[in-house]
C-alpha positions as CSV (number, residue, x, y, z in Angstrom):
1,X,11.1,5.1,-0.8
2,X,9.8,2.2,-2.9
3,X,7.0,3.1,-5.3
4,X,3.7,1.5,-4.6
5,X,2.1,-0.8,-7.2
6,X,-1.0,1.5,-7.8
7,X,1.4,4.4,-8.4
8,X,3.4,2.3,-10.8
9,X,0.3,1.5,-12.8
10,X,-0.6,5.2,-12.9
11,X,2.9,5.9,-14.3
12,X,2.1,3.5,-17.2
13,X,-1.1,5.4,-18.0
14,X,0.8,8.7,-17.8
15,X,3.4,7.5,-20.2
16,X,0.7,6.4,-22.7
17,X,-0.8,9.8,-22.5
18,X,2.5,11.3,-23.7
19,X,2.0,9.4,-26.9
20,X,4.7,9.6,-29.5
21,X,7.0,11.5,-27.1
22,X,8.3,8.2,-25.7
23,X,10.8,6.7,-28.1
24,X,13.0,4.5,-25.9
25,X,13.3,0.7,-26.4
26,X,14.3,-2.1,-24.1
27,X,16.6,-4.9,-25.2
28,X,15.0,-8.3,-25.0
29,X,17.7,-10.0,-27.1
30,X,19.0,-12.2,-24.3
31,X,15.5,-13.5,-23.4
32,X,14.7,-14.1,-27.0
33,X,17.9,-16.2,-27.3
34,X,16.9,-18.2,-24.3
35,X,13.4,-18.8,-25.6
36,X,14.8,-19.9,-29.0
37,X,17.2,-22.3,-27.3
38,X,14.9,-23.8,-24.6
39,X,11.3,-23.6,-25.9
40,X,10.1,-25.8,-28.7
41,X,6.5,-25.7,-29.9
42,X,5.5,-24.1,-26.6
43,X,7.2,-26.7,-24.5
44,X,9.7,-25.3,-21.9
45,X,12.9,-26.8,-20.6
46,X,12.7,-25.3,-17.2
47,X,15.9,-26.9,-16.0
48,X,17.8,-25.2,-18.8
49,X,16.4,-21.8,-17.8
50,X,17.3,-22.5,-14.2
51,X,20.9,-23.2,-15.2
52,X,21.3,-20.2,-17.5
53,X,23.0,-17.2,-15.9
54,X,21.6,-15.1,-18.8
55,X,18.1,-15.7,-17.5
56,X,19.0,-14.3,-14.1
57,X,20.7,-11.3,-15.8
58,X,17.5,-10.7,-17.8
59,X,15.3,-10.8,-14.7
60,X,17.7,-8.3,-13.1
61,X,17.3,-6.0,-16.0
62,X,13.5,-6.1,-15.8
63,X,13.8,-5.4,-12.1
64,X,15.8,-2.2,-12.7
65,X,13.9,-0.8,-15.6
66,X,10.9,1.6,-15.6
67,X,8.7,0.8,-18.6
68,X,6.9,4.1,-18.3
69,X,9.7,5.6,-20.4
70,X,8.6,3.5,-23.4
71,X,6.1,4.0,-26.2
72,X,2.8,2.1,-26.2
73,X,3.8,-1.0,-28.2
74,X,7.2,-1.2,-26.5
75,X,5.5,-1.0,-23.1
76,X,3.0,-3.8,-24.0
77,X,5.8,-6.0,-25.4
78,X,7.8,-5.3,-22.2
79,X,5.0,-6.3,-19.9
80,X,4.1,-9.5,-21.9
81,X,7.8,-10.6,-21.7
82,X,7.9,-9.7,-18.0
83,X,4.8,-11.8,-17.3
84,X,6.1,-14.8,-19.2
85,X,9.7,-14.6,-17.8
86,X,8.5,-14.3,-14.2
87,X,6.1,-17.2,-14.8
88,X,9.1,-19.3,-15.7
89,X,10.9,-18.0,-12.6
90,X,7.9,-18.9,-10.5
91,X,8.1,-22.5,-11.6
92,X,11.8,-22.6,-11.1
93,X,11.8,-21.0,-7.7
94,X,9.3,-23.5,-6.3
95,X,10.9,-26.5,-8.0
96,X,7.4,-27.4,-9.4
97,X,7.3,-29.9,-12.2
98,X,3.7,-31.1,-12.3
99,X,1.3,-28.0,-12.4
100,X,1.5,-24.3,-11.6
101,X,-1.7,-24.7,-9.5
102,X,0.3,-26.7,-6.9
103,X,2.1,-23.5,-5.9
104,X,0.9,-21.7,-2.8
105,X,-2.4,-23.6,-2.9
106,X,-4.7,-24.1,0.0
107,X,-3.9,-26.9,2.4
108,X,-6.6,-28.1,4.8
109,X,-8.0,-25.0,6.6
110,X,-5.0,-22.9,5.6
111,X,-5.9,-20.8,2.6
112,X,-3.0,-20.2,0.1
113,X,-2.7,-17.1,-1.9
114,X,-2.2,-18.9,-5.2
115,X,0.7,-18.8,-7.7
116,X,-0.4,-15.7,-9.4
117,X,-0.5,-13.5,-6.3
118,X,3.1,-14.2,-5.1
119,X,5.0,-10.9,-5.4
120,X,8.1,-12.3,-7.2
121,X,7.9,-10.1,-10.3
122,X,10.1,-7.0,-9.8
123,X,9.8,-4.2,-12.4
124,X,11.4,-0.8,-11.9
125,X,12.1,-1.6,-8.3
126,X,8.4,-2.5,-7.6
127,X,7.3,-6.0,-6.6
128,X,4.2,-7.4,-8.4
129,X,2.2,-10.6,-8.5
130,X,1.5,-12.0,-12.0
131,X,-2.2,-11.5,-11.5
132,X,-1.6,-7.8,-10.8
133,X,0.4,-7.4,-13.9
134,X,-2.3,-8.9,-16.0
135,X,-5.4,-7.6,-14.3
136,X,-4.3,-4.1,-13.2
137,X,-1.7,-3.1,-15.8
138,X,-2.0,-5.0,-19.1
139,X,-5.8,-5.5,-19.5
140,X,-7.1,-2.1,-18.4
141,X,-4.2,0.0,-19.8
142,X,-3.8,-1.5,-23.3
143,X,-7.2,-3.0,-23.9
144,X,-5.8,-5.5,-26.3
145,X,-7.7,-8.9,-26.3
146,X,-5.0,-10.7,-28.2
147,X,-2.8,-10.5,-25.1
148,X,-4.7,-13.6,-23.9
149,X,-2.9,-15.5,-26.7
150,X,0.5,-14.2,-25.6
151,X,0.4,-14.4,-21.8
152,X,1.3,-18.0,-20.9
153,X,0.4,-19.5,-17.5
154,X,2.8,-22.5,-17.7
155,X,0.1,-25.0,-18.6
156,X,-0.5,-27.3,-21.6
157,X,-3.9,-25.7,-21.9
158,X,-2.4,-22.2,-22.5
159,X,-1.6,-20.8,-25.8
160,X,2.0,-21.9,-26.6
161,X,4.9,-19.8,-25.4
162,X,6.7,-18.3,-28.3
163,X,10.3,-19.2,-29.1
164,X,11.1,-15.5,-29.2
165,X,10.6,-12.4,-27.1
166,X,8.0,-9.8,-28.0
167,X,9.2,-6.4,-29.3
168,X,7.4,-3.2,-30.0
169,X,8.4,-3.3,-33.7
170,X,7.1,-6.8,-34.2
171,X,4.2,-6.8,-31.7
172,X,1.3,-6.6,-34.2
173,X,2.6,-9.5,-36.3
174,X,3.5,-11.5,-33.3
175,X,0.0,-11.2,-31.7
176,X,-1.6,-12.0,-35.0
177,X,0.6,-15.1,-35.3
178,X,-0.2,-16.2,-31.8
179,X,-3.9,-16.0,-32.6
180,X,-3.4,-18.1,-35.8
181,X,-1.4,-20.8,-33.9
182,X,-3.7,-21.0,-30.9
183,X,-7.0,-21.0,-32.9
184,X,-6.0,-23.0,-36.0
185,X,-3.4,-25.4,-34.8
186,X,-4.7,-26.8,-31.5
187,X,-8.0,-28.6,-32.2
188,X,-8.1,-30.0,-28.7
189,X,-8.5,-26.4,-27.5
190,X,-10.3,-24.6,-30.4
191,X,-12.2,-26.1,-33.4
192,X,-15.2,-25.6,-35.5
193,X,-17.4,-28.6,-36.6
194,X,-19.6,-27.3,-39.4
195,X,-21.3,-30.7,-40.0
196,X,-22.5,-30.6,-36.4
197,X,-23.0,-26.8,-36.4
198,X,-20.8,-26.7,-33.3
199,X,-18.0,-24.4,-32.0
200,X,-15.6,-25.5,-29.4
201,X,-13.3,-22.9,-27.8
202,X,-10.7,-22.7,-25.0
203,X,-11.8,-21.6,-21.5
204,X,-9.6,-18.5,-21.8
205,X,-12.6,-17.0,-23.6
206,X,-14.6,-17.2,-20.4
207,X,-12.1,-17.3,-17.4
208,X,-13.0,-14.7,-14.8
209,X,-14.4,-11.8,-16.8
210,X,-12.3,-12.4,-19.9
211,X,-15.3,-12.9,-22.2
212,X,-15.9,-9.1,-22.1
213,X,-12.5,-8.6,-23.7
214,X,-13.8,-10.4,-26.7
215,X,-17.1,-8.6,-26.9
216,X,-19.1,-10.0,-24.0
217,X,-21.0,-13.0,-25.5
218,X,-20.5,-16.2,-27.3
219,X,-21.6,-14.6,-30.5
220,X,-19.0,-11.8,-30.1
221,X,-16.3,-14.4,-29.4
222,X,-17.3,-16.2,-32.6
223,X,-17.0,-13.0,-34.6
224,X,-13.7,-12.2,-32.9
225,X,-12.0,-15.5,-33.7
226,X,-13.5,-15.7,-37.2
227,X,-10.9,-13.2,-38.5
228,X,-8.2,-15.9,-38.2
229,X,-10.2,-18.4,-40.4
230,X,-9.9,-18.3,-44.2
231,X,-13.1,-17.7,-46.1
232,X,-15.3,-20.8,-46.0
233,X,-17.9,-22.7,-44.0
234,X,-16.1,-22.4,-40.7
235,X,-15.7,-18.7,-40.9
236,X,-19.3,-18.2,-42.0
237,X,-20.6,-20.2,-39.1
238,X,-18.4,-18.2,-36.6
239,X,-19.5,-14.9,-38.1
240,X,-23.2,-15.8,-38.1
241,X,-23.5,-17.0,-34.5
242,X,-26.2,-19.5,-35.6
243,X,-24.4,-22.6,-34.4
244,X,-26.4,-25.2,-32.5
245,X,-23.6,-25.9,-30.0
246,X,-21.1,-23.6,-28.3
247,X,-18.9,-25.3,-25.8
248,X,-15.7,-24.7,-23.8
249,X,-13.0,-27.3,-24.0
250,X,-11.4,-28.9,-21.0
251,X,-8.4,-26.9,-19.7
252,X,-5.2,-28.9,-19.2
253,X,-3.3,-27.6,-16.2
254,X,-0.4,-30.0,-16.7
255,X,2.9,-28.1,-16.7
256,X,4.1,-27.2,-20.2
257,X,7.5,-28.8,-19.6
258,X,9.7,-31.1,-21.7
259,X,9.2,-33.8,-19.0
260,X,5.5,-33.6,-19.0
261,X,5.3,-33.5,-22.8
262,X,7.3,-36.7,-23.0
263,X,5.1,-38.4,-20.4
264,X,1.9,-37.4,-22.2
265,X,3.3,-38.6,-25.5
266,X,4.1,-42.0,-23.9
267,X,0.5,-42.2,-22.5
268,X,-1.0,-41.5,-25.8
């Protein structure tokens, strides 16, 4: 009998309770190679992923594997990779090339269930929606706010998709690097204007109830992101919470594809 999703989530928690007893790893090498070949600066060649038999093989390996056998960091790396890989598959399976929000959307009086609730993500023989993986497994189980820099929703406004898979051994360094890239290298999403005493941050810091993951208030968000800034006026302002302006930047839902990146560069 197929395991239910709540039971699968409970197994994740049980495995964490076992602590160091779980020592297994999962091989993400093939996914890492695909990311290296077909993702550049966070921009994805979806056609290349669709044509790659290695990608289908990797998804099949996720579908057959129970991550509850892994240690904590290996589990979290597994679920991040699964979320990102199945997001790519979602785009591919629907042939969408404009925006992920076009998938399963409401039409007229018919309410769609949205792209993140489609149960296309199979892990350990259980079918999940992307939203379930994020909201019911990753966030409550691991309580790691930096996952918001690693889970990529296939939009230009997201943090960039890494050109490598996450692994348990490298997870800490990878999450730190994702924070650095997202916060310091995308001024259209996150920036600090000390002259104007203003802080501008991505809407990922307020989507749904995400703000509580970063401390629950703009002041807490400022202190959280300050750790990626070098000593200086910007970091001091973030740590103090005494800015005059705290605003959320516009979120770009354009697909993070090579085609859309080329189109946007021509417009600019």
